[in-house]
Backbone as CSV, one residue per row, in Angstrom:
resi,resn,N_x,N_y,N_z,CA_x,CA_y,CA_z,C_x,C_y,C_z
1,MET,100.578,125.477,-120.696,101.601,125.350,-121.983,102.877,124.680,-121.314
2,LYS,103.403,123.863,-122.258,104.655,123.543,-122.007,105.689,124.420,-122.642
3,LYS,107.010,124.154,-121.941,107.893,125.201,-122.249,108.431,125.243,-123.988
4,GLN,108.552,124.211,-124.501,108.804,124.389,-126.064,107.398,125.343,-126.984
5,GLU,106.174,124.898,-126.392,105.216,125.853,-126.834,105.222,127.288,-126.374
6,ILE,105.755,127.539,-125.151,105.964,128.852,-124.939,106.999,129.454,-125.569
7,GLN,108.127,128.821,-125.917,109.298,129.261,-126.855,108.894,129.424,-128.542
8,ASP,107.907,128.645,-128.675,107.219,128.546,-129.861,106.564,129.890,-130.314
9,GLU,105.612,130.050,-129.076,104.793,131.259,-129.059,105.604,132.741,-129.143
10,TRP,106.715,132.468,-128.502,107.401,133.771,-128.250,108.069,134.032,-129.948
11,GLU,108.649,133.193,-130.501,109.036,133.291,-131.860,107.951,133.908,-132.770
12,ARG,106.827,133.214,-132.564,105.702,133.781,-133.418,105.654,135.471,-133.275
13,LEU,105.456,135.656,-131.889,105.306,137.005,-131.271,106.184,137.869,-132.197
14,ILE,107.351,137.557,-131.823,108.400,138.170,-132.367,108.641,138.593,-133.698
15,TYR,108.365,137.474,-134.556,108.150,137.529,-136.122,106.902,138.540,-136.436
16,GLU,105.766,138.248,-135.831,104.888,139.250,-136.104,104.971,140.804,-135.778
17,SER,105.543,140.889,-134.644,105.925,142.136,-134.310,107.084,143.296,-134.863
18,THR,108.239,142.066,-135.162,109.252,143.017,-136.094,109.327,142.518,-137.584
19,GLN,108.946,141.749,-137.932,109.430,141.186,-139.306,108.178,141.275,-140.143
20,ASN,106.938,141.156,-139.882,105.685,141.371,-140.301,105.088,142.486,-140.227
21,LYS,105.616,143.784,-140.492,105.040,144.806,-140.200,103.979,144.953,-141.673
22,PRO,103.116,146.253,-141.316,102.010,146.506,-142.410,103.350,147.506,-143.419
23,ASN,102.975,147.325,-144.390,104.080,148.269,-145.548,103.298,149.553,-145.709
24,ILE,103.434,150.528,-144.805,102.825,151.625,-144.539,103.768,152.584,-144.308
25,THR,103.944,153.854,-144.902,104.989,154.898,-144.369,104.112,155.706,-144.052
26,GLY,104.714,156.460,-142.755,104.115,157.512,-142.053,103.379,156.827,-141.063
27,ILE,102.245,157.494,-140.441,101.226,157.193,-139.281,100.638,156.025,-139.590
28,TYR,100.538,154.697,-138.603,99.643,154.099,-139.023,98.096,154.304,-138.976
29,PRO,97.261,153.661,-139.755,96.069,154.131,-139.341,95.353,153.461,-137.860
30,ARG,94.417,153.843,-137.340,93.886,153.699,-135.974,93.779,151.956,-136.024
31,ASN,92.987,151.295,-136.876,92.753,149.644,-136.926,94.014,149.236,-136.922
32,ILE,94.977,149.472,-137.557,96.502,148.577,-137.366,96.734,148.952,-136.208
33,VAL,96.948,150.413,-135.396,97.240,150.316,-134.265,96.463,149.461,-132.971
34,ARG,95.537,149.647,-133.382,94.818,148.798,-132.299,95.099,146.924,-132.511
35,ASN,95.469,146.765,-133.801,95.976,145.511,-134.121,97.205,144.978,-133.474
36,ARG,98.000,145.942,-133.562,99.362,145.885,-132.827,99.510,145.994,-131.598
37,GLU,98.321,146.522,-131.184,98.281,146.545,-129.304,97.859,145.159,-128.887
38,LEU,97.196,144.434,-129.847,96.773,143.136,-129.344,98.401,142.449,-128.882
39,LEU,99.093,142.503,-130.080,100.753,141.731,-129.985,101.263,142.258,-128.703
40,LEU,101.115,143.492,-128.354,101.753,143.968,-127.094,100.989,143.112,-125.838
41,LEU,99.820,143.201,-125.705,99.009,142.288,-124.906,99.535,140.839,-124.857
42,GLY,99.570,140.191,-126.065,100.028,138.836,-125.846,101.427,138.655,-125.497
43,GLN,102.287,139.626,-125.678,103.512,139.579,-124.833,103.412,139.603,-123.693
44,VAL,102.461,140.593,-122.964,102.494,140.331,-121.491,101.901,139.247,-120.883
45,GLU,100.704,138.771,-121.447,99.991,137.427,-120.950,101.237,136.326,-121.338
46,LEU,102.061,136.387,-122.237,102.761,135.302,-122.473,103.873,135.160,-121.308
47,GLY,104.457,136.184,-121.197,105.457,136.626,-119.882,104.970,136.171,-118.491
48,LYS,103.644,136.428,-118.397,103.245,135.956,-116.998,102.860,134.508,-117.064
49,ILE,102.534,133.834,-118.365,102.209,132.270,-118.404,103.748,131.841,-117.984
50,GLU,104.666,132.423,-118.669,106.186,132.018,-118.756,106.814,131.953,-117.229
51,TYR,106.305,132.741,-116.382,106.465,133.197,-115.179,105.970,132.492,-114.056
52,GLY,104.717,131.718,-114.577,103.857,131.038,-113.640,102.659,131.630,-112.924
53,LYS,102.275,132.878,-113.301,101.337,133.477,-112.718,100.199,133.206,-113.275
54,ASN,99.272,132.267,-112.427,98.164,131.829,-112.808,98.170,131.361,-114.125
55,ILE,98.828,130.017,-114.396,99.035,129.538,-115.897,97.541,129.495,-116.702
56,ARG,96.704,128.499,-116.101,95.497,128.662,-116.765,94.742,129.787,-117.432
57,SER,94.338,130.805,-116.443,93.793,131.906,-116.656,94.704,132.989,-117.726
58,HIS,95.863,133.012,-117.707,96.815,133.548,-118.464,96.865,132.943,-119.742
59,THR,96.781,131.743,-120.057,96.849,130.760,-121.260,95.594,131.170,-122.020
60,GLU,94.268,131.194,-121.251,93.010,131.513,-121.871,92.985,133.033,-122.580
61,ILE,93.683,133.782,-121.782,93.518,135.337,-122.313,94.445,135.324,-123.773
62,TYR,95.708,134.749,-123.232,96.643,134.863,-124.456,95.975,134.093,-125.861
63,GLN,95.333,133.071,-125.597,94.902,132.584,-126.651,93.712,133.157,-127.417
64,SER,92.934,133.798,-126.489,91.849,134.556,-127.151,92.073,136.035,-127.612
65,VAL,93.371,136.591,-127.273,93.886,137.771,-127.597,94.566,137.246,-129.165
66,MET,95.516,136.612,-129.204,95.981,135.929,-130.473,94.923,135.542,-131.333
67,LYS,93.998,134.951,-131.148,92.881,134.781,-131.855,92.452,136.051,-132.754
68,ARG,92.126,137.182,-131.545,91.431,138.152,-132.192,92.502,138.828,-132.955
69,TYR,93.773,138.886,-132.752,94.964,139.500,-133.766,94.703,138.759,-135.231
70,PHE,94.931,137.777,-135.339,94.753,137.072,-136.411,93.724,137.109,-137.145
71,GLN,92.491,137.267,-136.486,91.156,137.415,-137.458,91.135,138.657,-137.763
72,GLN,91.475,139.838,-136.980,91.673,141.220,-137.338,92.833,141.730,-138.752
73,LYS,94.093,140.931,-138.435,94.902,140.740,-139.222,94.519,140.214,-140.735
74,LYS,93.807,139.585,-140.652,93.078,138.799,-141.845,92.056,139.601,-142.772
75,CYS,91.378,140.139,-141.693,90.282,141.364,-142.375,90.881,142.462,-142.813
76,LEU,92.211,143.040,-141.950,93.022,144.200,-142.473,93.929,143.908,-143.692
77,LYS,93.928,142.571,-143.947,94.631,142.066,-145.024,96.191,142.628,-145.226
78,ILE,96.811,142.365,-143.671,98.218,142.915,-143.735,98.927,141.803,-143.806
């Protein structure tokens, strides 16, 4: 990933985790919690990419995690 792509992905992750929250009061249901955990894992992997740790491997993991996040988000209709 190039530097600009990494920055764009950070912006997307920050938006998804802070601005695009489910409209639920109280405790989140288990499936939403699991989906939010994927965002955290995405942040960890993107951080590793940014710092140059085994970039190819972490890029594949990151892309897989985010693909799963958006698929589940679509199914949950959040």
